[in-house]
N, C-alpha and C positions, 0 to 999 in steps of 0.2 A: 158566281160570287168570287171576288178576289181573295187570295189567301189571307191577306191582312184583315179583310172584313170578317173572316171566320172567327177571329178573336173577340170581336165586339160584344161586350156584355157577358162574356164567359167568366166564371169564377177564376180569379188569379190572372185576369187579363193583363193588368199592369206589370205584374211580376214576369209573366211570360214574354211580353213585348220587350222588356228590359233584357231578359235572358236571351232572346233571339238576336238582339242587337249586339250584346256582349259576345255571344257565341260566334256570330258572323265576323266580328272584329278580332277574334282569337283571344279575348280576355278571359281570364279564369276568375269568375265571380260566382257568388252563390246562385244568382239567377241563371248564369250560363251552365252551371253544373246541373241544374234542374232540366234545362233544355237537353243537355247531353244524356241525362238519364231517360228522358222521354223521347229521344230522337226518333225511334222507330215509328211511333204513332204520329209524331210531327211530320215525318217524311210522308207517311201515308196520306195525311191531310194536305200535303203540298206546301207546308210552311218551311220545310228545309229541303234543299235540293237532294235528290237521291244519290248523286255522285259527290256529295260534300266530303270534305276531309274527315276521316274517321276520328271519333272522339276517344279519349282515353277510356280504357276498360274500368278504371278505378274512379269514375265520376262520383259515385256515392261516397267513396273514401275521401276524395277531394272536398266534397261538400261538407262532410263532417269536420275535416281539418279547418276549413274556412270558418265554420261556425265556432269551433273551439278558439280560434284566433280572435274572433269578434267578442268573445267573453259571454258570460251568462250561462244558461243551461243549454249546452249544445245538443244534448240528447233529446230534450223536449222540442227544441226548435227544429231539429233534423226531422223528427217524426211528424211535426206539424206541417213542414214544407212538403214532405212526401205525400201526406194526405191531401194537401192543396193541389199538388201535381196530379194526383189520381182523380180528384174532382174535376180539374181542368180537362184532363184527357177524356174522361167519360162524357163531359158536356161537349167537347170537340167532336167526339165520335158521333154523338146524337145529331149534332148540327150537320156534320158531313153526310150522314145517312139521309137526313131530311132534304139536303140540297140535291143529292143524287136522285131521290124519289121525285122531287119537283122537276128536275131535268128530264127524267123518264116520262113523266106525265105530259110535259110540254112536247116531247118528241112524239108521243102517241097522238096528241091533239093535232100536230102538224101533218100527220099522214093522211 
């Protein structure tokens, strides 16, 4: 399965696709901050190159600052976005494991 296909139908798919595009282009946006926060698991799934430029250590702080600038209740939005990221990461992990299991089964059947 292609890395981009891993995202199809996952919770937060649209947000993460936008974040991956912004992150790759070097834009500091709310979705790009979420990608930076979840970069370890996104790298493990093959969605971000392992040798990609390091992200700032303060991605969570940057996310909160961007939310404050946008107005509204930054604290609630921040927590909601982190919950959405966690939900996305968990679903991505499940899909990645399922794909690995399918490949292993195909490999066994080919022997």
